N, C-alpha and C positions, 0 to 999 in steps of 0.2 A: 718221539717214542725214542729214537737213535741220542737222545742227549743225556736223558733219563740213566741209560743206558752203560753210557761211555763218561760218565762224569760219577769223581771220586767220594763225591757227600755232597745231601740233598736237605733240604734248607725246607721246612712242609710247616704248613699253619697248626695241621694238626695230621703227626707224624702213621697217626692210628688211618684216618683215611688214603694217606700218600699209598701203605704198606696195600694196600687194597689194588694201586694201582698201579702198582710195583709188580705186587701176584700175578692180574691180570696181562700184565705183559709178558710175565717172566723175567724183570732182574732183577735181582736181589744184592748184587755187587757191592754198591755204594754206601753207606754211616749215614743213616737217619738223623735229622737236628732238629728240633723245636724250633723253629722263630713265626710269632704270634704277638697283639698287642701286648702283653704282659709279660715277655721275657726282652722284647724285639732288641734294645739297648744293650744287655750282656748279653745274649746273644749273638748280637753285630756284631761284639769283638773277635768274639773266639769266630766265628767263622772268617772274620780277615787274616785270624794268625793264618787260618787255613790256607789260605790263601796264598798269602804270601809262605809257605812252606812248598806254593808250585802245585797242589788241587785243584780238580776247577770241580765247580757248585752249582748244583743245578738254583735253581729259590721256586717252591711251585705254592698257589693258594689252594687255597680249600675248590674255591669255585669261580671263576670269571680270570683276570689276569691280576698279578701283584703289581702294587702298588691304587689299585685304583678302588677303593675303598676295602684296602685288604692291608697285610703286614709289606714290610720290604722297604720304606722310606725311610731307615736308619742308615741300610746295608749298604745300600744304592748310593747316599749321599757318602759313606766314606770310604765305599771302595774308590770315588772317582775322587776324593782327597787323599789316598794313598797309589794316587797312579794305580791305580788293577782295573783292566776291561772292563766293562759290563756291554755283553751281549743281548739283545732283547731274540727270545724264541714267537714269533709271531704264531696266536692259537685265537680259540673265540673268544669274542669282546660284544658284551652283552651290550653294548649302549649300540655299537655300530650295525649288529644283526638287527635292531631293532628301526632306527635310521634308515634300511636297507627298504625295509620294507613299511614305512610309515605312510599313509596318503595330506599326513598336515603336511605345511612347508617346515622344513628343514635345510633349508639351502645353510643358514646362519645357529650354532644352538651351545645354547649352556651347559656345563656338567657339573650340577650342585650333588651327586653322591646321597648320603645317605639325608633324608630330611631329619629336625629334633622328635626325638621321642616322643616327649611332655608334648598333652596336646594344643598348650596355650601358646608353647614358642613356634610347633609348628605354623598354627593356622596363622601365623604373626610374618612366619617363612612364605609362607604360600600365599599371605597378602602381598608380601613385597615382589616372589616370583610372578604374577601376572602384571606388574609390569613392565618385562623385561618383553621388550619388542624380536628379540629372536625365541629360537621352541627351546623348553627347556626339560632336560634330562634326569632325573635321580630314581635313584631304588629308595622301595620301599617292605617290609619286613607285612608277613603273612597277619598276623593280628591285629596290623596296622591299617595295611592296604584301605579295607569300609568306612575306616575311619576320615579318612585321607581326602577320601572321594565324594564326602558328607559334605566334612571345609569348604572343599574345591565346588562347590551343590552351593552352597549358599552364600560361599565370595560374587561367586559368577556361574548363577547357570548352565548361562550360554555357550561356555566357554568349552570346545572340545580336548580331552588327551585322552589318547593312546597307551593301552594299558600289553605286554605284551607278561605272561608265563610264563616258567620253564622250555626256556627254547635252546632247538636243539634238543631234545630230549621226545621224551611219550609221548607226554602231555600236554605238549605244545600249544601255547593260544595265544590270539592278538581279539583285544576288544578296542574297538574306536569311534566314538561320540562321544557327546557330553555326559557328567559325570554322573548325572540321575541318568543318563541309561545305562553307563560303561557298571555300572555299582550294581544295579537290574536283572544285564547279563551275568554277573559274575554272581550273585547271590542264587540262579536256576544253573551254575555250572556248578557253584560246593564244590573246589579244587582249589587250598587253599597253600602249596608245597613248594618251596622252594619260596626262592627271593621273587620283586613287583618287579620290572624296569616300567617306568609309564617318559610318555611324549605331551610335555604339556606344550598344547598352543600359543604360539606367541601372542603377544598385543595388537604388532601393526595388523594379524590374520583377524582375530577377534573382535578387536575396538576399534573400525573403522569411524571417521566423525560423523557427523549427521549428514554434512553437503554431501560426502562421498554411500553416505546411504544412501539419500533424494537420489542424487545423480545417476547412480544402479537401477533404482525404482525404478527411472522414467526409461532405462537404456532398455533396461530388463521387459519391461512390458509392451518391447514396442518389438524384442531383434532375441535372437537366438541367445547363450548362455558365454560362447566363446568369439561370436561379431561383439556384445554387447561388451566381455569384461576386456575388449582388445580397442576397445574406443575408448574406452575408462580409462585405464590405464595412461593414453595418452595426455588427458582430459585432468586425471586426479595424481601424475605424476605414483602411481602406487603400482604393486606387482602385479600383470595380467592375474598370475596365478590365484593372489589372496580373494580379487574382483569374481573370478570366476565359481566361486565357492559361494560365495554372496549372490551372484542373479543363480545362481541355480533354487539357492534357499528361497530368491522372493519369485524365483520365476511356477515353482510351486506353491506358495502363499500365493 
């Protein structure tokens, strides 16, 4: 709020949305300039010129953080080329927000951004992402999230996925289970607004080899999950958190 009230120019992905924000905080002095995917190169040149004249400029995206699947990269790159200081203003991040409440192993993660919009390309990319050993965080549009979950169920039905919707807002909701279960929960919820953030379980957590499955099956039949996971980790060289989830599942079955 202080930054937006003190700068002379604001580069906004959508000036109409930003005007609403400025009216809410009572700031009307800054010049609003549109900077979006269709005019970024031309707008960046004008903004860099304003910065060279001594103006302070704030970059605002519609939702989330600029440059993370939002416009702004060309502007930031030009500022670095011209030795103009670029200072981040920490704010909400949907990626870090969902990771902070995720029950899946996320000590390492890969950020994918948006999946391809075309069905065939999306399935092909998901097939690649399912091989990643780390968790994968990606975005999906409301009208494509059901198809995305159906693709995941068809490709690897046992893999778990976490879905976060409308984070920090009124209808904030999280689901975590297999794609089939999460899809069912979303259908019963019937709220398909805003952007969805998804965390795909890494292959190392879901794709333990048969020796690991067999070893944990024996340990789980004789020991509590925590103890089975601790011993299994020493025997197999696998993270204890991954084996604990497996031990709990085997114990139930």
